[in-house]
N, C-alpha and C positions, 0 to 999 in steps of 0.2 A: 639769582645772586642775593645774599643776605646784604645787611646795610652795610657793613664794613666794605664789602667788595663793590657795592654799588658805588660807594663815594671813592673807592681806589679807581673803578673803570673810570668814572668822570675827570679824574686827574691822571689818567694812566701815564701820559706822556711825560708828565712830572715826575712820577714813578720810575719811568724808563731812564731820566736824567741820573736819578741815585743809583740805580743797578749799574749804568753804563760808568758811573764814578767809581763804583767798587770793584767792578771789573778791569777797569784801567789800572787801579791800584795794585791788583794782583799780577797783571800781566807785565806792566812796567818793571816790577821787582824780580822779574824773571831774567831781566837783560841790564837793568841800570848799573848792577855791579861790575859788569865786563869791562867797562871803561875803566874802572878803579882798580884792576888787578895790580899794573905796575906800581901804583901808590902803595896798594895793601902789601905788596911783595917788599917795599922800601919801609913802610913805618910798621909792620907787624913781623917783619924777617920771615914772612911766609915762603915756604918750599913749594915747589911746583905742585906737588901733590896736595898740599894745604890750600893753595889757590884754587885748584879744581875742585877741591870740597866746598869750599866756600861757596861757588856757584852751585855745585851739584845736591847738596844737601838739602836746600829749598826744594828743588825738582823731585829729589827721593821720596820725602815726606809727603809732599803735595799730592805724588801720584799714587804712593800706597795707601793714602787714607781718604782719598776722594770718593770711593763709593760709599766708604763708611760715614763720611760728611755728608753725602746725599741723603743716604739713609736716615740719618739722625734728622735732617731737615723734613723727610717725609712725614717722621713718625712725631715729632715733637714741634714742627713748625718751622717754615723755611724764612720767616723773618727773623726769629730768634736765633736760629743757625747764621744767619748774614750779621745779624748784631754782634754776637759772641766772636764770631770770625773777625770782623773789624777791629774789636778790642783786643783779643789776642795778638793781631797782627800790629797793633799800635805799640802795645807794651813790648813786644818782643824786638820790635823796631827800635824802641827807645833805649832797652838794655843793650842790644847788638851794636848800637852806635858808639856805646863808651868800652867795648871790648878791649882787653889789654893784651890779649893772646889770639893766636888763629884759632885754637881749640874752641875758645869761648865764642867767637864770632861765627864759626861752623854750627855750633850748639844752636845759638839763636837763629842763625839762618832756617835751620831745620825746624825749629819752632814756630817761626813764620810760616812755614808750610802747612803746620796743623791749622792756622787761622786761613789759609788760603784755600784748604780743602774744604772748609765750611762755607765760604763766600762763592766761589766759582759756580759749583753746580746749582746753588739757591738763585743765582741771577738768571739764568738762562728758562729755569723751571718756571719762576714767578712770571717772565715775560710770556712764554707759552701758554700760561694759565690767564693771564690778564687781557691778553690780546686776543679775543675770541674770534674776531673778524679774519679770515685767511689773509685777505689784502693788508689788513693794518699788521697783522703777525708778520707776515713777510717784510715789510718795511721796518718794524721794529727790530727784528732779527738782523735786517740789513745795517741798521744803525749799530747795532751790538757788535757785530762783524767788524764794521768799520772801525769802532772804538778800540776793539781788541787789536786789531792790524796796525792802528796809528800807535797803539801803546808799545808794540814790538820795537818799531822804530823810532819812537820817541824815549824809549827809555835811555839808549846812549846819550841822546842830546841832553837831556836833563843831567845825566851822571856827568857829561863832560862840563856843563855849566857850573854845576855845585863844587866840581872837583878845582875848577878854575878860580873860584873866589871862596870856597871854605875849605875844611878839613874833610877828611873821607867820611867820616860819620855822618856828615850832610846828606848823602845819599840814602840813609835809612831814617833820619830825622824828618825828611820831607814828606814820608808818609804820614805824620801826624795831621797836619792841616787836613789833608784829604780825607782821613780817617773821622775827624770831628764834624766835618760838612755833611759827610754821609750818614752818619749817626744821628744828627741833629734832625735833618731833613727826613730821613729814614723813619724817625721814630713817629711821626704823624702822616706820612705820606704813604708808606708801604703796608699794605693789607696783611694780615695774619693769614697764611694758608698751609695746608698741609695735604698730603695723599690719602683719601679718605680709606683707602685700602691697605694702609700701612698700620696695622694694629700691634703688631709685634716686632720686637728689635730681632734680626736674623743674626744672631753672636756668632755662630759657626760660619755663616756667609761672610760675615765682616771678617773674621779671621782668616779664613781662606783667600780672600780677596786681598787683603793685606799681604800675607806671605808670596801669594803668585805675583802681584803687581812689584812689590819693593824687591823681591828676588829678582825678577827679570830686569828692573831698571836699574839696580845695582850692577848686576852682571853685564849690562850694556855699557855702563859707565867704565866699569873696571878692565873690561876684555881687551881695550887697547895696550893696557899696561901688561895683563896677565899673558896675551897672545890669543887671537879668537880661536885657535884649534887647542890651546892648553886644556888640561885636566880642570883647572878651576871654573874656566868658561863653561866647559862641557858639563860639568856638575851644576853650575849654577843655572844655565838653561834647562836642565833637565828638572831639577827641583821647581822652576817656575812652571814647566809645562805639566808635570803631575799634580801640582798645587792647582792650575786651571783647570785642567780635567776633573779633579774632585770638586771644584767649586761649582763647573756646570752641571755635574751629575747632581749634587746638592741642591742647587737652585731649581733643577727640573722637578725635584721631588717635593718642594715647599708650595705650600697653597699661598702663602706669602712672601715670596722670595724678594732677597735684596734688589736682585737684577733678574728680570723676565728674560730669560734668553731665547725664549721662543720668538722673540721679536725678529731674531736673524733668519728667521724662515721667510720674511719678505725682503725679497731680494733689493728691492727699491731703499729700503732703509737701510740695509747692509752696504749697499753701494754708496749711501748717502754718506755715512759714517766712515766708510773707508776714504772716502775722497776728502772730507775733513781733515782725517788723519794725516793723509799725505801731504795735504796743502799746509798744514801747521808745522810738520816735521820739517818740510823743506823751507818754510818761512823763518822759524826760529834758528834753524842751521845756518841760513844765509845771513841773518842778521848777526849772530854771533862771529860769523866768518869776515864779514865785512868790516865790522869794527875793528877785529884783529889786523885785518889787511891795512886800513887806514893808519893804525897806530904803529905796527911794527914793519911794515913794507914800505908805507908812503912817509912814515914818520911824522905824521901829524900830532899835535898834542892833543889833549883829552876833549877840549871844547871844538876844535876844530874836526875831529874825528866825528863827534856827534852831529856837528851841523852837516857834515857831509851825508849824513844818513837821512837827512831831511826829507828828500825827494821820495824815499820809501814811504814815509808816514803819509805825505800827501797824496802819494797813488792810492793807498789804500784808503784813505779817508774820502777822496773823491768818487771813486769807483762803486763802492759798495751800495750806496743808495740808488744808482741808476740799474745796478743789478737786479732790483726788486722788480723795477719796473720793465726791464728787459723780459724777465722771466714770465710775466704776464702776458706779453706779446708774442715772444717766440717759444716759450715752453722752458721748464726747468733744466730738462735734459741738456738742451741745447747751450744754456747758460753755463752750467757746470762743467760740460765738455771744453766749451771756449775757454773757462778760466783755467782749467788744467793745462790746456795746450798754449795758453799764454804765459803760465808759469814754466813750462818746458821750454819754450823759446829764450824766456830771459835767462834761464841757468845755461843753457847753451852759450849763450852770450857770454854768461859771466864766466864760465870755464876756460874763455879764450883772454881774461884778464890778466896782465903782468905787472911788473914793478913799474914799467914806463907807460903804461896805458893811461891815455887822455882820461881824465875825470867826464868831461862832458861827451866822450865819445862811447866805448863800451861799458864804462862804470855805470852812467846813467841809463843806457838802454837795456841794462842788466837790472834796473828798478822795475821791470816787468813782473817779477814774482809776486812783489807785495799787491798789486792792484789784481793782479790774477787770483789770488787766494780770497782776497776780499769780494771778489765778484761772484764767486761760485761757493763761498760758505754759506750765506743766508739761504741759496735755493736749497742747497743740500739741507739745511734745516728745516724747510719748509714741508719736506717728507715726513716729518714727525707729527702725530695726531696731537690733539691738545690733552686728550685724556691721559692719565699716567705720563704726564710730561716728565717729571721729575726723574723717572726710572729710563725713559729713554733718553732723556739729556745726560744723566749720568754716564751711560756707556760711551757715547759719542766724546764727551770729556776725558773719560779716562783714557780713551784711544789717543786722544792729543797728548795726554800727559806721559803715556807710555813712550810715545814717539819723540817728543821733544829733547827729552834728556841724551837721547842717543846722538845728537848732533853737536853736543858739548865738545867733544874731545876730537880735536881734527889732526 
């Protein structure tokens, strides 16, 4: 290790705190706005389509630029990518908080996605680089996963509290103190790191990845409105598939690819990233659905709806650290399988919930999905080797972002 990395290794757990704070911010903003939709509809006179795009513009840009954001971090430095991403996030959050129209808010939410695309892949890449011991890495990723899971459920709670006491722009301004803390401590705690094999920017690969991912996500978002079998949906999916095919062929021909797709010849790696994609697809969709259920079906106000999601955050935070130790004792495969099975049982219970269901009955029993995801995600991540960590990390993260927006329209 060089001197910078030596110092960072000695304080690696403090670095982890900063990285987790950064990823917490990015994940919370996926869902904090959900409880604000009725307020935004009233204050900005937003249409149903406008409300959907206030939520989805962030996810669309985030997903579309994620590979590019990770590639820039590899080439120019992950610390710089993280800091720039946080700064972009703060600026766009501030301006977005004072939007006068739905269109303005949609634009600035999308711009926040640019910052998120720089921050998110950098955090996990730096964790896998900094924690070289497999046992410590499993623990660190377990904590990272727990924070991510807690953020999913904490978003509605934070949004409900802010809307109860302040105006709707507060759900965006709350990002500022978090960014300031992350930037201040990250400036001297986080080491500079980059992928030593990333000498050139794969411009063609970036363009192809943006076209493929953005087209796919946009089509998934709009297909419920167009009709899944409509011409528009078919064209959108066809363009995404063709762009993805060309992207894969291009990357296979490159000496320095944006994404080394040969990794997917490793069945263990493919299964791990697939399981993470499934877990977060379900978790984000469940959280979106349950907040709407509490507000529109049960009639709870914003704060009460947020408070009722708290068990899901607690479940995610408590189980993830135990999962790392369980994997060492029983094996990664068993823990991942148990996590997915646990989520399946939870969703089966949730499917039976109706307007008259008791909160402490099936609703709480249905909180199994959250701990299920946090239980198996860190173990799936442990299948990634430390070398070329960012490239491996990027694809798993892209799969998460590809899947999450599809749960938005219920």
